[in-house]
All heavy atoms as a GROMACS GRO file, in nm:
protein
  593
    1MET      N    1  15.865  -2.844   7.785
    1MET     CA    2  15.802  -2.892   7.665
    1MET      C    3  15.823  -3.042   7.656
    1MET      O    4  15.930  -3.092   7.687
    1MET     CB    5  15.859  -2.824   7.540
    1MET     CG    6  15.790  -2.866   7.415
    1MET     SD    7  15.850  -2.794   7.261
    1MET     CE    8  15.831  -2.621   7.291
    2ALA      N    9  15.724  -3.116   7.610
    2ALA     CA   10  15.732  -3.260   7.595
    2ALA      C   11  15.729  -3.298   7.448
    2ALA      O   12  15.678  -3.224   7.364
    2ALA     CB   13  15.614  -3.325   7.667
    3THR      N   14  15.786  -3.413   7.418
    3THR     CA   15  15.783  -3.466   7.282
    3THR      C   16  15.703  -3.594   7.284
    3THR      O   17  15.722  -3.678   7.372
    3THR     CB   18  15.926  -3.496   7.233
    3THR    OG1   19  16.000  -3.375   7.236
    3THR    CG2   20  15.925  -3.551   7.093
    4LEU      N   21  15.616  -3.610   7.187
    4LEU     CA   22  15.529  -3.726   7.178
    4LEU      C   23  15.544  -3.787   7.039
    4LEU      O   24  15.535  -3.717   6.939
    4LEU     CB   25  15.383  -3.682   7.200
    4LEU     CG   26  15.275  -3.787   7.193
    4LEU    CD1   27  15.292  -3.888   7.306
    4LEU    CD2   28  15.139  -3.720   7.205
    5THR      N   29  15.568  -3.917   7.034
    5THR     CA   30  15.581  -3.986   6.906
    5THR      C   31  15.455  -4.068   6.882
    5THR      O   32  15.413  -4.145   6.968
    5THR     CB   33  15.703  -4.080   6.907
    5THR    OG1   34  15.819  -4.004   6.936
    5THR    CG2   35  15.718  -4.150   6.774
    6LEU      N   36  15.395  -4.050   6.765
    6LEU     CA   37  15.272  -4.120   6.731
    6LEU      C   38  15.290  -4.201   6.605
    6LEU      O   39  15.364  -4.162   6.515
    6LEU     CB   40  15.159  -4.018   6.704
    6LEU     CG   41  15.129  -3.919   6.816
    6LEU    CD1   42  15.036  -3.811   6.765
    6LEU    CD2   43  15.067  -3.991   6.934
    7GLU      N   44  15.220  -4.313   6.597
    7GLU     CA   45  15.214  -4.390   6.474
    7GLU      C   46  15.071  -4.380   6.424
    7GLU      O   47  14.977  -4.416   6.494
    7GLU     CB   48  15.252  -4.536   6.499
    7GLU     CG   49  15.399  -4.554   6.528
    7GLU     CD   50  15.437  -4.700   6.540
    7GLU    OE1   51  15.364  -4.786   6.487
    7GLU    OE2   52  15.541  -4.726   6.601
    8ILE      N   53  15.057  -4.329   6.302
    8ILE     CA   54  14.924  -4.303   6.245
    8ILE      C   55  14.914  -4.374   6.112
    8ILE      O   56  15.007  -4.368   6.030
    8ILE     CB   57  14.901  -4.152   6.228
    8ILE    CG1   58  14.914  -4.083   6.364
    8ILE    CG2   59  14.766  -4.123   6.165
    8ILE    CD1   60  14.920  -3.934   6.358
    9LYS      N   61  14.802  -4.439   6.089
    9LYS     CA   62  14.781  -4.508   5.962
    9LYS      C   63  14.788  -4.406   5.848
    9LYS      O   64  14.742  -4.293   5.862
    9LYS     CB   65  14.644  -4.577   5.961
    9LYS     CG   66  14.637  -4.694   6.057
    9LYS     CD   67  14.501  -4.760   6.050
    9LYS     CE   68  14.495  -4.876   6.147
    9LYS     NZ   69  14.367  -4.945   6.141
   10ASP      N   70  14.846  -4.450   5.737
   10ASP     CA   71  14.866  -4.361   5.622
   10ASP      C   72  14.736  -4.295   5.577
   10ASP      O   73  14.734  -4.176   5.546
   10ASP     CB   74  14.927  -4.437   5.504
   10ASP     CG   75  15.071  -4.477   5.530
   10ASP    OD1   76  15.136  -4.415   5.616
   10ASP    OD2   77  15.119  -4.570   5.464
   11GLU      N   78  14.628  -4.371   5.576
   11GLU     CA   79  14.502  -4.315   5.526
   11GLU      C   80  14.442  -4.209   5.619
   11GLU      O   81  14.356  -4.132   5.578
   11GLU     CB   82  14.400  -4.426   5.497
   11GLU     CG   83  14.359  -4.507   5.617
   11GLU     CD   84  14.443  -4.631   5.640
   11GLU    OE1   85  14.547  -4.649   5.575
   11GLU    OE2   86  14.404  -4.710   5.727
   12LYS      N   87  14.489  -4.202   5.743
   12LYS     CA   88  14.439  -4.102   5.838
   12LYS      C   89  14.537  -3.988   5.862
   12LYS      O   90  14.507  -3.893   5.933
   12LYS     CB   91  14.409  -4.169   5.973
   12LYS     CG   92  14.304  -4.277   5.967
   12LYS     CD   93  14.169  -4.218   5.937
   12LYS     CE   94  14.062  -4.326   5.940
   12LYS     NZ   95  13.931  -4.274   5.913
   13LEU      N   96  14.656  -3.995   5.801
   13LEU     CA   97  14.760  -3.897   5.828
   13LEU      C   98  14.721  -3.755   5.788
   13LEU      O   99  14.738  -3.661   5.866
   13LEU     CB  100  14.889  -3.937   5.757
   13LEU     CG  101  15.010  -3.848   5.785
   13LEU    CD1  102  15.042  -3.845   5.933
   13LEU    CD2  103  15.129  -3.897   5.705
   14LYS      N  104  14.666  -3.736   5.670
   14LYS     CA  105  14.626  -3.602   5.626
   14LYS      C  106  14.523  -3.542   5.722
   14LYS      O  107  14.535  -3.427   5.761
   14LYS     CB  108  14.572  -3.605   5.484
   14LYS     CG  109  14.538  -3.465   5.433
   14LYS     CD  110  14.485  -3.468   5.292
   14LYS     CE  111  14.449  -3.334   5.235
   14LYS     NZ  112  14.407  -3.230   5.323
   15PHE      N  113  14.424  -3.620   5.758
   15PHE     CA  114  14.322  -3.572   5.852
   15PHE      C  115  14.387  -3.528   5.984
   15PHE      O  116  14.358  -3.421   6.036
   15PHE     CB  117  14.218  -3.682   5.879
   15PHE     CG  118  14.132  -3.652   5.999
   15PHE    CD1  119  14.028  -3.561   5.989
   15PHE    CD2  120  14.155  -3.714   6.121
   15PHE    CE1  121  13.949  -3.532   6.099
   15PHE    CE2  122  14.077  -3.685   6.231
   15PHE     CZ  123  13.974  -3.595   6.221
   16PHE      N  124  14.477  -3.612   6.036
   16PHE     CA  125  14.540  -3.581   6.164
   16PHE      C  126  14.625  -3.454   6.156
   16PHE      O  127  14.621  -3.370   6.245
   16PHE     CB  128  14.624  -3.699   6.212
   16PHE     CG  129  14.676  -3.680   6.351
   16PHE    CD1  130  14.593  -3.698   6.460
   16PHE    CD2  131  14.807  -3.644   6.373
   16PHE    CE1  132  14.640  -3.679   6.589
   16PHE    CE2  133  14.855  -3.626   6.500
   16PHE     CZ  134  14.771  -3.643   6.609
   17LYS      N  135  14.701  -3.440   6.048
   17LYS     CA  136  14.782  -3.318   6.030
   17LYS      C  137  14.695  -3.195   6.024
   17LYS      O  138  14.727  -3.092   6.085
   17LYS     CB  139  14.866  -3.329   5.903
   17LYS     CG  140  14.986  -3.418   5.915
   17LYS     CD  141  15.062  -3.415   5.784
   17LYS     CE  142  15.186  -3.496   5.787
   17LYS     NZ  143  15.259  -3.492   5.659
   18ASP      N  144  14.585  -3.202   5.949
   18ASP     CA  145  14.493  -3.089   5.940
   18ASP      C  146  14.436  -3.054   6.077
   18ASP      O  147  14.421  -2.937   6.112
   18ASP     CB  148  14.380  -3.119   5.842
   18ASP     CG  149  14.426  -3.125   5.697
   18ASP    OD1  150  14.537  -3.076   5.667
   18ASP    OD2  151  14.352  -3.181   5.614
   19LEU      N  152  14.406  -3.156   6.154
   19LEU     CA  153  14.348  -3.136   6.287
   19LEU      C  154  14.446  -3.066   6.382
   19LEU      O  155  14.413  -2.965   6.444
   19LEU     CB  156  14.306  -3.271   6.346
   19LEU     CG  157  14.252  -3.268   6.488
   19LEU    CD1  158  14.116  -3.199   6.492
   19LEU    CD2  159  14.241  -3.409   6.543
   20ILE      N  160  14.568  -3.115   6.390
   20ILE     CA  161  14.662  -3.059   6.489
   20ILE      C  162  14.717  -2.923   6.448
   20ILE      O  163  14.768  -2.849   6.533
   20ILE     CB  164  14.776  -3.157   6.522
   20ILE    CG1  165  14.859  -3.189   6.399
   20ILE    CG2  166  14.723  -3.282   6.586
   20ILE    CD1  167  14.983  -3.271   6.429
   21GLN      N  168  14.706  -2.887   6.321
   21GLN     CA  169  14.750  -2.754   6.280
   21GLN      C  170  14.663  -2.645   6.341
   21GLN      O  171  14.704  -2.529   6.347
   21GLN     CB  172  14.749  -2.742   6.128
   21GLN     CG  173  14.864  -2.814   6.063
   21GLN     CD  174  14.860  -2.806   5.911
   21GLN    OE1  175  14.760  -2.766   5.853
   21GLN    NE2  176  14.968  -2.846   5.848
   22ASN      N  177  14.547  -2.681   6.390
   22ASN     CA  178  14.457  -2.584   6.452
   22ASN      C  179  14.495  -2.551   6.596
   22ASN      O  180  14.436  -2.462   6.656
   22ASN     CB  181  14.313  -2.635   6.446
   22ASN     CG  182  14.261  -2.637   6.305
   22ASN    OD1  183  14.269  -2.539   6.232
   22ASN    ND2  184  14.210  -2.752   6.264
   23PHE      N  185  14.591  -2.623   6.651
   23PHE     CA  186  14.634  -2.598   6.788
   23PHE      C  187  14.764  -2.517   6.787
   23PHE      O  188  14.868  -2.564   6.740
   23PHE     CB  189  14.656  -2.730   6.863
   23PHE     CG  190  14.534  -2.815   6.874
   23PHE    CD1  191  14.524  -2.936   6.808
   23PHE    CD2  192  14.426  -2.773   6.951
   23PHE    CE1  193  14.412  -3.015   6.818
   23PHE    CE2  194  14.312  -2.850   6.962
   23PHE     CZ  195  14.305  -2.972   6.896
   24SER      N  196  14.759  -2.397   6.840
   24SER     CA  197  14.876  -2.309   6.838
   24SER      C  198  14.990  -2.360   6.926
   24SER      O  199  15.105  -2.325   6.906
   24SER     CB  200  14.836  -2.168   6.883
   24SER     OG  201  14.786  -2.173   7.016
   25PHE      N  202  14.959  -2.444   7.022
   25PHE     CA  203  15.061  -2.494   7.115
   25PHE      C  204  15.131  -2.621   7.065
   25PHE      O  205  15.219  -2.673   7.132
   25PHE     CB  206  14.999  -2.521   7.252
   25PHE     CG  207  14.882  -2.615   7.249
   25PHE    CD1  208  14.901  -2.752   7.260
   25PHE    CD2  209  14.753  -2.568   7.232
   25PHE    CE1  210  14.793  -2.839   7.257
   25PHE    CE2  211  14.645  -2.653   7.228
   25PHE     CZ  212  14.666  -2.790   7.240
   26VAL      N  213  15.094  -2.669   6.945
   26VAL     CA  214  15.155  -2.790   6.889
   26VAL      C  215  15.253  -2.751   6.779
   26VAL      O  216  15.219  -2.674   6.688
   26VAL     CB  217  15.047  -2.886   6.832
   26VAL    CG1  218  15.112  -3.005   6.763
   26VAL    CG2  219  14.955  -2.932   6.943
   27LYS      N  220  15.373  -2.804   6.787
   27LYS     CA  221  15.475  -2.784   6.683
   27LYS      C  222  15.497  -2.920   6.616
   27LYS      O  223  15.524  -3.019   6.684
   27LYS     CB  224  15.605  -2.735   6.745
   27LYS     CG  225  15.717  -2.720   6.646
   27LYS     CD  226  15.845  -2.678   6.717
   27LYS     CE  227  15.960  -2.681   6.618
   27LYS     NZ  228  16.089  -2.665   6.685
   28VAL      N  229  15.486  -2.923   6.484
   28VAL     CA  230  15.501  -3.048   6.411
   28VAL      C  231  15.640  -3.052   6.348
   28VAL      O  232  15.680  -2.959   6.278
   28VAL     CB  233  15.393  -3.061   6.300
   28VAL    CG1  234  15.415  -3.187   6.219
   28VAL    CG2  235  15.255  -3.059   6.362
   29GLN      N  236  15.711  -3.160   6.375
   29GLN     CA  237  15.841  -3.182   6.314
   29GLN      C  238  15.833  -3.317   6.244
   29GLN      O  239  15.828  -3.421   6.309
   29GLN     CB  240  15.952  -3.184   6.419
   29GLN     CG  241  16.088  -3.208   6.358
   29GLN     CD  242  16.197  -3.206   6.464
   29GLN    OE1  243  16.172  -3.178   6.581
   29GLN    NE2  244  16.316  -3.237   6.424
   30GLU      N  245  15.830  -3.315   6.113
   30GLU     CA  246  15.815  -3.439   6.038
   30GLU      C  247  15.947  -3.510   6.027
   30GLU      O  248  16.052  -3.449   6.008
   30GLU     CB  249  15.758  -3.409   5.899
   30GLU     CG  250  15.617  -3.356   5.907
   30GLU     CD  251  15.539  -3.379   5.781
   30GLU    OE1  252  15.558  -3.484   5.717
   30GLU    OE2  253  15.458  -3.293   5.748
   31THR      N  254  15.941  -3.641   6.040
   31THR     CA  255  16.058  -3.725   6.022
   31THR      C  256  16.024  -3.835   5.923
   31THR      O  257  15.908  -3.871   5.907
   31THR     CB  258  16.102  -3.791   6.155
   31THR    OG1  259  15.994  -3.870   6.204
   31THR    CG2  260  16.141  -3.687   6.257
   32GLU      N  261  16.126  -3.887   5.859
   32GLU     CA  262  16.104  -3.998   5.766
   32GLU      C  263  16.121  -4.126   5.845
   32GLU      O  264  16.231  -4.169   5.877
   32GLU     CB  265  16.206  -3.992   5.652
   32GLU     CG  266  16.173  -4.085   5.540
   32GLU     CD  267  16.264  -4.065   5.422
   32GLU    OE1  268  16.285  -3.951   5.381
   32GLU    OE2  269  16.313  -4.166   5.371
   33SER      N  270  16.010  -4.190   5.879
   33SER     CA  271  16.016  -4.307   5.965
   33SER      C  272  16.025  -4.437   5.888
   33SER      O  273  16.045  -4.542   5.947
   33SER     CB  274  15.893  -4.311   6.055
   33SER     OG  275  15.775  -4.319   5.975
   34ASP      N  276  16.009  -4.433   5.760
   34ASP     CA  277  16.011  -4.556   5.682
   34ASP      C  278  16.151  -4.596   5.640
   34ASP      O  279  16.167  -4.685   5.556
   34ASP     CB  280  15.922  -4.542   5.558
   34ASP     CG  281  15.775  -4.532   5.594
   34ASP    OD1  282  15.737  -4.580   5.700
   34ASP    OD2  283  15.701  -4.476   5.515
   35GLY      N  284  16.253  -4.532   5.696
   35GLY     CA  285  16.387  -4.572   5.662
   35GLY      C  286  16.440  -4.500   5.543
   35GLY      O  287  16.425  -4.378   5.531
   36ASP      N  288  16.506  -4.570   5.454
   36ASP     CA  289  16.575  -4.512   5.340
   36ASP      C  290  16.478  -4.449   5.239
   36ASP      O  291  16.366  -4.494   5.221
   36ASP     CB  292  16.657  -4.619   5.267
   36ASP     CG  293  16.772  -4.672   5.352
   36ASP    OD1  294  16.809  -4.604   5.449
   36ASP    OD2  295  16.824  -4.778   5.319
   37SER      N  296  16.526  -4.346   5.170
   37SER     CA  297  16.449  -4.285   5.063
   37SER      C  298  16.454  -4.377   4.941
   37SER      O  299  16.534  -4.471   4.935
   37SER     CB  300  16.507  -4.148   5.028
   37SER     OG  301  16.635  -4.164   4.969
   38ASP      N  302  16.371  -4.348   4.842
   38ASP     CA  303  16.370  -4.428   4.720
   38ASP      C  304  16.506  -4.429   4.653
   38ASP      O  305  16.552  -4.533   4.605
   38ASP     CB  306  16.265  -4.375   4.622
   38ASP     CG  307  16.122  -4.401   4.669
   38ASP    OD1  308  16.104  -4.484   4.760
   38ASP    OD2  309  16.030  -4.339   4.613
   39GLU      N  310  16.572  -4.313   4.653
   39GLU     CA  311  16.704  -4.304   4.591
   39GLU      C  312  16.806  -4.392   4.665
   39GLU      O  313  16.889  -4.458   4.602
   39GLU     CB  314  16.754  -4.159   4.588
   39GLU     CG  315  16.672  -4.067   4.501
   39GLU     CD  316  16.547  -4.014   4.572
   39GLU    OE1  317  16.540  -4.021   4.696
   39GLU    OE2  318  16.455  -3.969   4.502
   40GLN      N  319  16.797  -4.393   4.797
   40GLN     CA  320  16.890  -4.475   4.876
   40GLN      C  321  16.865  -4.624   4.852
   40GLN      O  322  16.959  -4.701   4.844
   40GLN     CB  323  16.876  -4.442   5.025
   40GLN     CG  324  16.929  -4.304   5.060
   40GLN     CD  325  16.892  -4.264   5.201
   40GLN    OE1  326  16.783  -4.295   5.249
   40GLN    NE2  327  16.982  -4.194   5.268
   41ILE      N  328  16.739  -4.660   4.841
   41ILE     CA  329  16.705  -4.801   4.816
   41ILE      C  330  16.760  -4.845   4.680
   41ILE      O  331  16.821  -4.951   4.669
   41ILE     CB  332  16.552  -4.822   4.823
   41ILE    CG1  333  16.505  -4.803   4.967
   41ILE    CG2  334  16.513  -4.960   4.772
   41ILE    CD1  335  16.355  -4.797   4.983
   42ILE      N  336  16.741  -4.762   4.578
   42ILE     CA  337  16.791  -4.794   4.445
   42ILE      C  338  16.943  -4.806   4.447
   42ILE      O  339  17.000  -4.898   4.388
   42ILE     CB  340  16.744  -4.689   4.342
   42ILE    CG1  341  16.592  -4.703   4.322
   42ILE    CG2  342  16.817  -4.704   4.209
   42ILE    CD1  343  16.529  -4.590   4.244
   43GLU      N  344  17.010  -4.715   4.516
   43GLU     CA  345  17.157  -4.721   4.524
   43GLU      C  346  17.201  -4.847   4.598
   43GLU      O  347  17.301  -4.910   4.559
   43GLU     CB  348  17.212  -4.596   4.592
   43GLU     CG  349  17.363  -4.592   4.599
   43GLU     CD  350  17.431  -4.605   4.463
   43GLU    OE1  351  17.379  -4.553   4.362
   43GLU    OE2  352  17.537  -4.671   4.458
   44ASN      N  353  17.131  -4.885   4.703
   44ASN     CA  354  17.164  -5.008   4.776
   44ASN      C  355  17.149  -5.131   4.686
   44ASN      O  356  17.231  -5.223   4.692
   44ASN     CB  357  17.076  -5.023   4.900
   44ASN     CG  358  17.111  -4.925   5.009
   44ASN    OD1  359  17.219  -4.867   5.010
   44ASN    ND2  360  17.019  -4.905   5.101
   45ILE      N  361  17.045  -5.134   4.603
   45ILE     CA  362  17.025  -5.246   4.511
   45ILE      C  363  17.137  -5.249   4.409
   45ILE      O  364  17.193  -5.356   4.380
   45ILE     CB  365  16.887  -5.236   4.442
   45ILE    CG1  366  16.777  -5.260   4.546
   45ILE    CG2  367  16.876  -5.336   4.327
   45ILE    CD1  368  16.636  -5.230   4.496
   46ARG      N  369  17.174  -5.133   4.354
   46ARG     CA  370  17.284  -5.127   4.258
   46ARG      C  371  17.413  -5.179   4.319
   46ARG      O  372  17.489  -5.254   4.256
   46ARG     CB  373  17.304  -4.984   4.208
   46ARG     CG  374  17.202  -4.941   4.109
   46ARG     CD  375  17.238  -4.804   4.050
   46ARG     NE  376  17.136  -4.766   3.954
   46ARG     CZ  377  17.075  -4.650   3.951
   46ARG    NH1  378  17.108  -4.555   4.036
   46ARG    NH2  379  16.983  -4.623   3.860
   47GLN      N  380  17.441  -5.137   4.442
   47GLN     CA  381  17.562  -5.181   4.510
   47GLN      C  382  17.558  -5.332   4.532
   47GLN      O  383  17.658  -5.400   4.514
   47GLN     CB  384  17.577  -5.108   4.645
   47GLN     CG  385  17.702  -5.145   4.721
   47GLN     CD  386  17.829  -5.104   4.649
   47GLN    OE1  387  17.833  -5.007   4.575
   47GLN    NE2  388  17.934  -5.181   4.670
   48GLY      N  389  17.443  -5.386   4.569
   48GLY     CA  390  17.429  -5.530   4.589
   48GLY      C  391  17.453  -5.608   4.461
   48GLY      O  392  17.521  -5.712   4.463
   49VAL      N  393  17.399  -5.560   4.349
   49VAL     CA  394  17.420  -5.627   4.220
   49VAL      C  395  17.568  -5.622   4.182
   49VAL      O  396  17.625  -5.722   4.135
   49VAL     CB  397  17.331  -5.564   4.110
   49VAL    CG1  398  17.369  -5.615   3.973
   49VAL    CG2  399  17.184  -5.590   4.140
   50LYS      N  400  17.630  -5.508   4.205
   50LYS     CA  401  17.773  -5.493   4.174
   50LYS      C  402  17.855  -5.593   4.256
   50LYS      O  403  17.944  -5.662   4.202
   50LYS     CB  404  17.818  -5.350   4.205
   50LYS     CG  405  17.963  -5.323   4.178
   50LYS     CD  406  17.996  -5.178   4.212
   50LYS     CE  407  18.145  -5.150   4.196
   50LYS     NZ  408  18.178  -5.013   4.235
   51GLU      N  409  17.825  -5.605   4.385
   51GLU     CA  410  17.897  -5.698   4.471
   51GLU      C  411  17.870  -5.843   4.430
   51GLU      O  412  17.960  -5.926   4.432
   51GLU     CB  413  17.858  -5.676   4.618
   51GLU     CG  414  17.912  -5.546   4.674
   51GLU     CD  415  17.866  -5.519   4.816
   51GLU    OE1  416  17.809  -5.610   4.881
   51GLU    OE2  417  17.888  -5.406   4.863
   52MET      N  418  17.748  -5.873   4.390
   52MET     CA  419  17.713  -6.007   4.346
   52MET      C  420  17.795  -6.045   4.222
   52MET      O  421  17.848  -6.157   4.212
   52MET     CB  422  17.564  -6.016   4.313
   52MET     CG  423  17.517  -6.154   4.271
   52MET     SD  424  17.344  -6.157   4.223
   52MET     CE  425  17.350  -6.059   4.073
   53ARG      N  426  17.809  -5.953   4.129
   53ARG     CA  427  17.890  -5.978   4.008
   53ARG      C  428  18.036  -6.003   4.044
   53ARG      O  429  18.102  -6.089   3.986
   53ARG     CB  430  17.875  -5.863   3.910
   53ARG     CG  431  17.740  -5.861   3.844
   53ARG     CD  432  17.728  -5.750   3.742
   53ARG     NE  433  17.594  -5.753   3.682
   53ARG     CZ  434  17.531  -5.645   3.641
   53ARG    NH1  435  17.587  -5.526   3.650
   53ARG    NH2  436  17.411  -5.656   3.587
   54LEU      N  437  18.088  -5.925   4.139
   54LEU     CA  438  18.226  -5.944   4.182
   54LEU      C  439  18.246  -6.081   4.247
   54LEU      O  440  18.349  -6.147   4.225
   54LEU     CB  441  18.269  -5.833   4.278
   54LEU     CG  442  18.284  -5.694   4.218
   54LEU    CD1  443  18.308  -5.591   4.329
   54LEU    CD2  444  18.396  -5.690   4.116
   55VAL      N  445  18.147  -6.126   4.324
   55VAL     CA  446  18.155  -6.259   4.386
   55VAL      C  447  18.154  -6.366   4.277
   55VAL      O  448  18.232  -6.461   4.280
   55VAL     CB  449  18.039  -6.280   4.486
   55VAL    CG1  450  18.029  -6.426   4.528
   55VAL    CG2  451  18.056  -6.191   4.608
   56GLU      N  452  18.065  -6.350   4.178
   56GLU     CA  453  18.057  -6.447   4.068
   56GLU      C  454  18.187  -6.454   3.990
   56GLU      O  455  18.226  -6.559   3.941
   56GLU     CB  456  17.941  -6.413   3.975
   56GLU     CG  457  17.805  -6.439   4.035
   56GLU     CD  458  17.691  -6.391   3.947
   56GLU    OE1  459  17.713  -6.309   3.857
   56GLU    OE2  460  17.577  -6.437   3.971
   57GLN      N  461  18.256  -6.342   3.977
   57GLN     CA  462  18.382  -6.336   3.903
   57GLN      C  463  18.500  -6.382   3.988
   57GLN      O  464  18.612  -6.391   3.940
   57GLN     CB  465  18.408  -6.194   3.853
   57GLN     CG  466  18.309  -6.144   3.751
   57GLN     CD  467  18.324  -5.995   3.723
   57GLN    OE1  468  18.409  -5.927   3.781
   57GLN    NE2  469  18.240  -5.944   3.634
   58GLY      N  470  18.475  -6.407   4.115
   58GLY     CA  471  18.582  -6.451   4.205
   58GLY      C  472  18.668  -6.337   4.256
   58GLY      O  473  18.772  -6.359   4.316
   59LYS      N  474  18.626  -6.213   4.235
   59LYS     CA  475  18.703  -6.096   4.278
   59LYS      C  476  18.665  -6.050   4.420
   59LYS      O  477  18.730  -5.963   4.476
   59LYS     CB  478  18.683  -5.980   4.181
   59LYS     CG  479  18.736  -6.012   4.042
   59LYS     CD  480  18.712  -5.898   3.947
   59LYS     CE  481  18.764  -5.930   3.808
   59LYS     NZ  482  18.737  -5.821   3.714
   60MET      N  483  18.559  -6.109   4.472
   60MET     CA  484  18.512  -6.074   4.606
   60MET      C  485  18.462  -6.202   4.671
   60MET      O  486  18.408  -6.289   4.605
   60MET     CB  487  18.402  -5.969   4.597
   60MET     CG  488  18.354  -5.916   4.726
   60MET     SD  489  18.230  -5.786   4.697
   60MET     CE  490  18.202  -5.734   4.862
   61ARG      N  491  18.479  -6.209   4.801
   61ARG     CA  492  18.436  -6.328   4.873
   61ARG      C  493  18.302  -6.301   4.942
   61ARG      O  494  18.281  -6.196   5.001
   61ARG     CB  495  18.541  -6.364   4.976
   61ARG     CG  496  18.524  -6.499   5.031
   61ARG     CD  497  18.652  -6.548   5.096
   61ARG     NE  498  18.622  -6.676   5.156
   61ARG     CZ  499  18.650  -6.710   5.279
   61ARG    NH1  500  18.714  -6.626   5.356
   61ARG    NH2  501  18.617  -6.827   5.326
   62SER      N  502  18.212  -6.397   4.934
   62SER     CA  503  18.082  -6.383   5.002
   62SER      C  504  18.094  -6.439   5.143
   62SER      O  505  18.195  -6.497   5.181
   62SER     CB  506  17.974  -6.456   4.924
   62SER     OG  507  17.999  -6.595   4.923
   63ARG      N  508  17.989  -6.422   5.220
   63ARG     CA  509  17.990  -6.477   5.356
   63ARG      C  510  17.880  -6.582   5.368
   63ARG      O  511  17.781  -6.578   5.294
   63ARG     CB  512  17.972  -6.366   5.458
   63ARG     CG  513  17.842  -6.292   5.446
   63ARG     CD  514  17.835  -6.183   5.546
   63ARG     NE  515  17.718  -6.101   5.517
   63ARG     CZ  516  17.676  -6.006   5.594
   63ARG    NH1  517  17.742  -5.976   5.702
   63ARG    NH2  518  17.569  -5.937   5.563
   64PRO      N  519  17.893  -6.672   5.463
   64PRO     CA  520  17.793  -6.776   5.480
   64PRO      C  521  17.655  -6.718   5.516
   64PRO      O  522  17.644  -6.614   5.581
   64PRO     CB  523  17.847  -6.860   5.596
   64PRO     CG  524  17.992  -6.827   5.604
   64PRO     CD  525  18.005  -6.687   5.553
   65ALA      N  526  17.550  -6.786   5.470
   65ALA     CA  527  17.413  -6.740   5.495
   65ALA      C  528  17.384  -6.732   5.645
   65ALA      O  529  17.314  -6.641   5.690
   65ALA     CB  530  17.313  -6.832   5.426
   66LYS      N  531  17.435  -6.826   5.723
   66LYS     CA  532  17.412  -6.824   5.868
   66LYS      C  533  17.465  -6.695   5.930
   66LYS      O  534  17.401  -6.635   6.016
   66LYS     CB  535  17.476  -6.945   5.935
   66LYS     CG  536  17.400  -7.073   5.914
   66LYS     CD  537  17.462  -7.187   5.990
   66LYS     CE  538  17.383  -7.314   5.968
   66LYS     NZ  539  17.438  -7.427   6.042
   67GLU      N  540  17.582  -6.653   5.886
   67GLU     CA  541  17.640  -6.528   5.938
   67GLU      C  542  17.552  -6.409   5.902
   67GLU      O  543  17.529  -6.321   5.984
   67GLU     CB  544  17.780  -6.511   5.879
   67GLU     CG  545  17.856  -6.391   5.932
   67GLU     CD  546  17.992  -6.378   5.868
   67GLU    OE1  547  18.062  -6.480   5.855
   67GLU    OE2  548  18.027  -6.264   5.831
   68PHE      N  549  17.503  -6.408   5.779
   68PHE     CA  550  17.415  -6.300   5.734
   68PHE      C  551  17.287  -6.297   5.818
   68PHE      O  552  17.243  -6.191   5.861
   68PHE     CB  553  17.380  -6.319   5.585
   68PHE     CG  554  17.274  -6.226   5.536
   68PHE    CD1  555  17.301  -6.094   5.513
   68PHE    CD2  556  17.144  -6.273   5.512
   68PHE    CE1  557  17.203  -6.007   5.466
   68PHE    CE2  558  17.046  -6.188   5.467
   68PHE     CZ  559  17.076  -6.055   5.444
   69LEU      N  560  17.226  -6.413   5.840
   69LEU     CA  561  17.101  -6.419   5.914
   69LEU      C  562  17.118  -6.379   6.059
   69LEU      O  563  17.026  -6.324   6.120
   69LEU     CB  564  17.041  -6.560   5.904
   69LEU     CG  565  16.992  -6.598   5.764
   69LEU    CD1  566  16.949  -6.743   5.761
   69LEU    CD2  567  16.878  -6.508   5.720
   70LYS      N  568  17.235  -6.403   6.116
   70LYS     CA  569  17.261  -6.361   6.255
   70LYS      C  570  17.256  -6.209   6.269
   70LYS      O  571  17.217  -6.156   6.372
   70LYS     CB  572  17.397  -6.412   6.302
   70LYS     CG  573  17.396  -6.557   6.338
   70LYS     CD  574  17.534  -6.601   6.387
   70LYS     CE  575  17.538  -6.749   6.413
   70LYS     NZ  576  17.671  -6.793   6.456
   71GLU      N  577  17.296  -6.138   6.161
   71GLU     CA  578  17.292  -5.992   6.162
   71GLU      C  579  17.149  -5.938   6.170
   71GLU      O  580  17.125  -5.832   6.223
   71GLU     CB  581  17.360  -5.937   6.038
   71GLU     CG  582  17.502  -5.902   6.058
   71GLU     CD  583  17.559  -5.830   5.938
   71GLU    OE1  584  17.490  -5.745   5.879
   71GLU    OE2  585  17.673  -5.860   5.905
   72LEU      N  586  17.058  -6.012   6.109
   72LEU     CA  587  16.919  -5.965   6.104
   72LEU      C  588  16.859  -5.981   6.241
   72LEU      O  589  16.783  -5.912   6.290
   72LEU     CB  590  16.838  -6.045   6.002
   72LEU     CG  591  16.886  -6.033   5.858
   72LEU    CD1  592  16.803  -6.124   5.769
   72LEU    CD2  593  16.878  -5.891   5.808
   0.00000   0.00000   0.00000
């Protein structure tokens, strides 16, 4: 058995799913390819704001922007 990864435009996704469901030899395993869920994104923002407040209060140390950009 082979595995094939496809990138499909959002507006064509429903059509494509409907099409491949007609093939008995195709098994569809959906994955979340866009990264974090909405809940995870919101939690990450909350954590970032919390850390920012701690830095402003002097209770936490920030890192230089150059170091941050190197990570990206």
